[in-house]
Every structure is written in C-alpha cells, then in structure tokens.
N, C-alpha and C positions, 0 to 999 in steps of 0.2 A: 691262764695257768703258766707257772714258771717252767722253763725248759726241763729241769730235773723231774718235775711232776709229770710232764708228758712222757719222759723216758721211763719212769716207774710204771705208769699206766700201760704204756706199750709193751714193756717186757712182761708185766703181769698177765695181760690179755693173751699174748702169744704163747707164754709158757703154759697157761691153763688150756689153751687150744691144743697144744702138743700133747699134753697129758690126756686130754679127753678123746682126741682122734687118733693119735699115733702111739699112745701108751709109752711115751718116752720123753726125755728132757730135750730142750733145744740145743742145737750144736753151737759152737762158737761163732761161726759165720752168720747163722740166723740171729743169734742174740745181738751181734754187732749191727746187723742190718735193721732190726726193729728199733734199736735204740737211736741209731743215726736218723732213720726215717721219721721217728716220732718227734724229733726236734728240728728237722730240716725246714719246715715252713717258717719257723722263727729265724733260722739262720739265713733264710732268703729275704724275708720282708723287713725285719727289724733294722739290719744295717743299711739296706737300700732306702728306708724311710728316714731313720734317725740320723744317719751319717751323711748320706749323699742326696737326700731330698727327692729321690725318684718317685716315691709314693707319698701321699698325704698322711697315711697312718701305717702302723706296723701290721696291718691286715690287708693284704693285696694279693699279688701274684701267687705267693707260696701257699696262702690260705684259701685260695679259690677252688671250689668244687669242680670248676670247669678245667682246671689244670691238674688237680689232684687225681681225678679218676683216670684220664688218659695216661698220666705219668705212671700210675700204679700198674696199668695194663701193659705199657711198654716195658717197664722194668721187669714185670712178671714174665712177659714173653721172652725177653732176653735171657733171664735167669733160667727159664725152662730149656731154652736152646743150648745153654752152656751146662746143662745137667744139674742146675742148682735151684730147682723149683721151689723148695721150701724157703730158701733165702729170699726169693722173689715174693713169696707169700708174706714173709715176715716184713719185708719193706713196705708192701702195699697196706698191710694191717696197721703198721706203726704210723704211716703217713695219714691214712684215712681216719684213724682214731683221733688225730690231733684236731681236726676240724670240729666235730661235735663236742669234744672235750672243752674247747674254748667257748662254744655257745652255752653249754651247761654251766661252765665256770662263771660266765658273765651273769647268768640268771641267779646263781647261788649268791654271788657277791653283791650284785646290784638290783636284783629283783626283776629283771627284764630280759627278754630273749632278743638278742641282736643277730639276726640271720645275715645281715649285710656283711659281716666279717668273713663269710665264706662264699659270697656271691660276686666278688670282683670279676670283671668290670661292670656287670649288669647293675649292681647296687652297691657301689663302693661306700666304705665308711666315711662319713663326713666329719671333718675336724676343723676347728677354727683356724684361719690362715695365720701363718707365722712368717717372720722375715727370713729366717734361715733355719736349717736343721739344727737341733740342739747338740747333736753329736751322740754316737752310740753309747759311749761310756757315761756321759752326763745323764742321759735319759735312763739308762739302766740303773745308775746310782740313785737317781731320784725315786724310781719305783721300788727299788730294793730297800730304801731307807724306810718307807712305809711298812713294808713286809717285816723288817727287822724290829720296828717299834711294836708291832703286834705281838711278836714273839717275846720281846723283853718286858712287855706290860704285865705278863703273868696271867692274865685273864684270857685264856684261849677260847676261841669260838668253837662251836660244834664242827664247823668245817675244817678248822685247823687240826682238831683232834682226829677227824677222819683222814686227813692227810698224813698225820703221823702213823695212824693205823696202817695205811697203804705202804708207807715206807717200811715198817716193820715186817709186814706180810710179804712184800716183794723181796726184802733182804733174805728172809728165811727161805722163801721159795728158790731164790737164786743159789743159795748155799745147798739146798736139797738137790738142785739141778747139777750140782758139781761145779759151781762158779764158772759158767761158760765165759769165754773171752780171756778172763784171768787164767783159767786152766790152760788154754792153748798158748797164751804168752809164756807161762812158766815152762810148759813142755818145750816150746821153741827155744827158750833161753837155755834149757838143760841140754838140748841137742847141740846148740851152738857151742856151749862150754865143753861138751864131750868131744865134738869135732875139733875144737881148738886144742884141747889137751892131746888128742891123737896126733895132730899135726906137729905140735911141739915135741912129743916123744919121737916121732919120725925124724925130725931134724936132728935131735940129739943122737939118735942111733946112727944116722948117716955120718955125723961128725966123728963119732967114736971109731968108725971103721977105717 
C-alpha cells in the first residue's frame, strides 16, 4: 500500500473506534499519532533499503511483527505515564494496522499472501541481488509511475474504486470530527496572532507615554 493509503486506513479505524467506545471524535494529538504511526514502517524501511542498502527490501525492521508489538507496548506505556493514554493507543493501532494491510494488499494485487514481509529477521523477503541501492527517489518514482499509469488509463479496477471510496469516506469522517490537527493548527495560529497583536499594542502604548 502507498503511505497515504495507510494513513487513511489508520485514521478511519481509529476514528471509528473513538466513536464506538468513547462516543466522541479523536483529538488532534491522537489523529497526529495514528497518521504518523501508520506510515512509520515505510519511513523506516524504504530509505534504509532503497537509499542506503541496509536491508535487501523495503520490508524489514519497521515491518517486523517482532519489532512492532514491543514498540507499540513501549509507546503506549510511556503515553499512559504522561497522561496521554489515547495518543499511545492511536500510535499502536496505526502502526500495527500497517502490517496486515500490506499483507492483504499483496494478496489483492498479486493473488498471494506474503507473510515474510512482517517476519523479519526470521523469514526476510528475498529479492534478487543488486550492485547498489537504486536510490529512494528513483525507486519511488519507478513504482509511482505504474500507479499513475493505472489512474490515467481510465479503466479503474475494483480495488482502485475501493481506494477512492475509502478516501471519500475518510475525508467526510475527518470533517465530521472537526478536522483534527488542522483545527489545532488554526487555533494555535490564531492564539499566536492575538498574542502578537497584544504585544504590538503594548509597545505602541509604552512609546506614546
């Protein structure tokens, strides 16, 4: 799955959980945590594999169930100690959903289940040997070119229509939730402007005295 697809699925799942169990929308910190966590495995593995050649494929340390579960527990425990339990839950949910989403995505696209992508280092994904890493931007551009061709071809598969449906549903839910993160950023910007305006008025008043 593409990173933005993981982010959409992560936010959608967490928001629905909030409405089901807490009867309220996610807060800004929780929304930020679930989105960042949902793309974090790719942010770890893809650059290390494609740019630096640390791993043979883009499915390694960050995608490993043996890393994901302890990491979710540690972050959740720290968040609870700091009084941010729900942010810790959001992080864990977003990160852990990334793994099965990639397995299911591989099955839908290729017709096979590749569990090795979440079992590093016990069963790492095997790839043909290469002389050197292709580079993060080069590899991303190559993969995205195929994705773009599918979109421009005009004949969208059922899977792509499902993706568009998730985009629309998640966008509507995010707006219904009050646009968390954007809402906090706007509120913070407003407070900054008000504070700045007050400071400027105070300086003017002192000069006039």
